[in-house]
C-alpha positions in Angstrom: -54.6 161.4 213.7 -57.1 164.2 213.5 -60.3 163.5 211.5 -61.3 166.0 208.9 -65.0 166.8 208.4 -66.5 165.4 205.2 -68.3 168.7 204.5 -65.0 170.6 204.5 -63.4 168.0 202.3 -66.2 168.2 199.7 -65.9 172.0 199.6 -62.1 171.8 199.2 -62.2 169.3 196.4 -64.9 171.2 194.6 -62.8 174.3 194.6 -59.5 172.9 193.4 -58.2 173.2 189.9 -58.5 169.9 187.9 -55.7 168.8 185.7 -56.4 167.8 182.1 -55.4 164.5 180.6 -54.1 164.0 177.0 -57.7 163.8 175.6 -58.7 167.1 177.2 -60.8 165.4 179.9 -60.1 166.1 183.6 -58.3 163.3 185.4 -61.1 163.5 188.1 -63.8 163.1 185.4 -62.0 160.2 183.8 -61.7 158.4 187.2 -65.4 159.0 188.0 -66.4 157.7 184.6 -64.5 154.5 185.3 -66.0 154.2 188.7 -69.6 154.8 187.4 -69.4 151.8 185.2 -69.2 149.5 188.3 -70.4 152.0 190.9 -70.8 151.1 194.5 -70.8 153.0 197.8 -68.3 152.4 200.6 -68.4 154.1 204.0 -65.3 155.1 205.9 -65.3 155.4 209.7 -62.9 155.6 212.6 -59.5 157.3 212.6 -59.0 158.1 208.9 -58.3 161.4 207.1 -62.0 161.7 206.3 -65.2 159.9 207.3 -68.3 159.5 205.2 -69.7 157.5 202.2 -67.8 157.6 199.0 -68.2 156.2 195.4 -66.0 153.2 194.6 -65.9 150.5 191.9 -66.6 146.8 192.4 -63.3 146.2 190.7 -61.4 148.0 193.4 -59.7 146.2 196.3 -59.5 147.7 199.8 -55.9 148.9 199.4 -56.5 150.7 196.1 -59.7 152.4 197.4 -58.1 153.5 200.7 -54.9 154.8 199.0 -56.8 156.7 196.3 -59.1 158.3 198.9 -56.3 159.2 201.2 -54.2 160.8 198.4 -57.0 162.8 197.0 -58.1 164.1 200.4 -54.6 164.9 201.4 -53.9 166.8 198.2 -57.1 168.9 198.6 -56.3 169.8 202.2 -52.7 170.8 201.4 -53.8 172.8 198.3 -56.1 174.8 200.5 -53.4 175.7 203.1 -53.0 179.5 203.2 -49.5 179.7 204.7 -46.4 177.6 205.5 -47.3 177.0 209.1 -50.8 175.7 208.2 -49.3 173.5 205.5 -46.9 172.0 208.0 -49.6 171.4 210.6 -51.8 169.7 208.1 -49.0 167.5 207.0 -48.3 166.4 210.5 -51.9 165.8 211.4 -52.6 163.6 208.5 -49.2 162.0 208.0 -50.2 158.4 208.9 -53.1 156.1 209.4 -53.5 152.5 210.5 -53.1 149.9 207.8 -53.5 147.0 210.2 -56.5 145.9 212.1 -59.0 147.5 209.7 -62.5 146.2 210.2 -64.4 145.5 207.0 -68.1 145.0 207.5 -70.3 143.8 204.7 -74.0 144.7 204.3 -75.0 141.2 205.4 -73.3 141.8 208.7 -70.2 139.5 208.1 -66.9 141.0 209.1 -63.2 140.7 208.2 -60.1 142.1 209.8 -57.8 143.5 207.1 -54.0 143.8 207.4 -52.7 145.8 204.4 -49.2 145.7 205.8 -49.1 142.0 205.4 -50.7 142.2 202.0 -48.0 144.6 200.8 -45.3 142.2 202.0 -46.8 138.8 201.0 -49.4 139.6 198.2 -51.9 137.6 200.2 -55.2 138.8 198.7 -57.1 137.5 201.6 -55.8 140.7 203.3 -57.0 142.8 200.4 -60.4 141.7 199.2 -62.6 143.3 196.5 -65.1 145.9 197.8 -68.8 145.3 197.7 -71.7 147.7 197.7 -72.6 148.9 201.2 -69.2 147.9 202.7 -68.0 149.8 205.8 -64.3 150.2 206.7 -63.5 151.1 210.3 -60.0 152.3 211.0 -58.5 151.8 214.5 -56.5 154.6 216.2 -52.9 154.8 215.0 -50.6 155.3 218.0 -47.0 154.0 217.5 -45.9 155.6 220.8 -48.1 153.3 223.0 -49.4 150.6 220.8 -46.4 149.1 219.0 -43.9 146.3 218.7 -40.2 147.1 218.3 -37.9 144.7 216.4 -34.1 145.0 216.8 -31.0 142.9 216.4 -30.2 140.3 213.7 -33.0 141.3 211.3 -32.9 142.9 207.8 -35.0 145.9 208.8 -35.2 146.9 212.5 -38.5 148.8 212.9 -41.5 149.7 215.1 -44.8 148.5 213.8 -48.5 148.8 214.9 -49.5 146.1 217.3 -52.7 144.2 216.6 -54.3 141.7 219.0 -53.1 138.2 218.1 -49.7 139.2 216.7 -47.0 136.5 216.9 -43.2 136.3 216.7 -43.6 135.2 213.1 -45.3 138.5 212.3 -42.5 140.5 213.9 -39.9 138.6 211.9 -42.0 139.1 208.7 -42.3 142.9 209.1 -38.6 143.1 209.9 -37.9 141.4 206.5 -36.6 138.2 208.1 -33.4 137.2 209.8 -30.3 138.8 208.4 -28.0 136.3 206.6 -25.0 138.1 207.9 -25.8 136.5 211.3 -25.2 132.8 211.7 -27.0 130.3 214.0 -29.8 132.5 215.1 -32.0 130.1 217.0 -33.5 132.2 219.8 -35.2 135.5 220.2 -35.5 137.6 223.4 -38.9 139.2 224.0 -38.9 142.1 226.4 -42.3 143.0 227.7 -43.3 145.9 229.9 -46.2 145.7 232.3 -49.2 147.9 231.5 -48.1 150.5 234.1 -44.6 150.5 232.7 -43.0 149.8 236.1 -41.9 146.2 235.6 -40.2 144.3 232.8 -40.4 140.7 231.8 -37.8 139.0 229.5 -38.9 135.8 227.6 -36.4 133.7 225.6 -38.1 131.7 222.8 -37.1 129.5 219.9 -37.3 131.3 216.6 -38.6 128.2 214.9 -41.5 128.1 217.3 
C-alpha cells in the first residue's frame, strides 16, 4: 500500500469542509476537545496510509485509534480527488492495511506484537491494549499475494488471511470461523506448502485436535 506524506494529509484535512453537530460545534472540534482532556502523542510508522505523530487519548485502545486515523485520512484524500480516475486510484492504493503483526513500542523500549484480527474475533484485549504517551506503532507490509495462508474445505468461511510468523493450524481454523457443522467426523487437515521458489510442493496431514 502506498504511503501518503504527512504534510499532504495535513493540508488536505485543513481544507476540507467540517460538518456541524447538533450543538453547532464541528465534529472534528468535538473529537479534539475530547482527546485534549487525556492528550497523548502516538507515532505511526511502516506501511500505513499516513506516517507521523498524531494526537490520541489515553482512553483509546489501538484498534480505535488506528481505525479513526485511517478513516479520517481516507476521507480527506478522497474528498480532494479532482476526477473519477484519481478517486478510483486513491481508493485502490489505500484500500487495505495490515491488522496483524503490528509492532507496538512503548517509550520505555518494551514491545508488543498486536493482532487486531484476533481481537475482533475473540475480544481478547491483550491484542488491543490502551495507548500510552510516546507509543510507536509500526505496520508491516500488507501483501496477500505472497504472504498469506489460504483456508478451504469444511470450514464456515473459506478465506485468505495475512500470514504472521508463528501462525498455527488453530489460527487458521479460528479465522475461518471454525469447522462447519454440516461436515461430520472432521479429524484431519491437509496442509499444502509450496517451497520458497514455488517449484515444489509438500503435503502434510495433521490431526485437527493437535
